[in-house]
C-alpha positions in Angstrom: 159.5 -17.4 -98.8 161.9 -16.8 -95.8 164.7 -15.8 -98.3 162.6 -13.3 -99.7 161.9 -12.0 -96.2 165.5 -11.4 -95.7 166.1 -14.2 -93.3 169.5 -15.6 -93.2 170.0 -19.4 -93.5 171.4 -20.9 -90.3 175.3 -21.8 -90.4 175.8 -25.5 -89.9 177.1 -26.6 -86.6 181.0 -26.3 -86.3 181.8 -30.1 -85.6 185.3 -29.8 -86.6 186.2 -27.2 -84.1 184.2 -28.8 -81.3 185.8 -32.3 -82.0 189.2 -30.6 -82.0 188.7 -28.8 -78.9 187.3 -31.9 -77.2 189.9 -34.4 -78.4 193.0 -32.6 -79.0 192.9 -29.6 -76.7 190.9 -30.9 -73.7 192.1 -34.5 -74.4 188.8 -35.9 -73.5 188.0 -39.7 -73.9 185.3 -40.5 -76.7 182.9 -41.4 -73.8 183.4 -38.2 -71.8 183.1 -36.0 -74.9 179.8 -37.7 -76.0 178.3 -37.5 -72.6 178.9 -33.6 -72.2 175.9 -31.4 -72.5 176.4 -28.2 -74.8 176.5 -26.0 -71.5 179.2 -28.2 -69.8 181.4 -28.0 -73.1 181.0 -24.4 -73.5 182.0 -23.9 -69.8 185.1 -26.3 -70.4 186.1 -24.4 -73.5 186.1 -21.0 -71.7 182.6 -19.9 -72.6 181.9 -19.0 -69.1 185.3 -17.2 -68.3 185.2 -14.2 -66.1 187.7 -11.5 -66.2 190.9 -12.3 -64.2 191.4 -8.9 -62.7 190.2 -5.2 -62.7 190.3 -3.3 -65.8 192.1 -0.1 -66.3 189.6 2.3 -64.9 189.1 0.1 -61.7 192.9 -0.2 -61.2 193.4 3.5 -61.5 190.5 4.1 -58.8 192.1 1.6 -56.6 195.5 3.3 -56.9 194.0 6.7 -56.0 192.2 5.0 -53.1 195.1 3.4 -51.7 198.4 5.2 -52.9 201.8 3.6 -52.2 203.6 5.3 -49.3 
């Protein structure tokens, strides 16, 4: 019935990518990897990354406000 209603089937969990990130990129031990919560793993892989600097519009506003002398 859900297929008739147009609902998409859920994608399988990307275990290969998660295991690769945990063991190969982050170099976690098995114990550390399996103890992580999904939220911790998300944060460790850049999921909570904040922009590292002002965008172009903010930079131009600062340059107008504080011009070089």
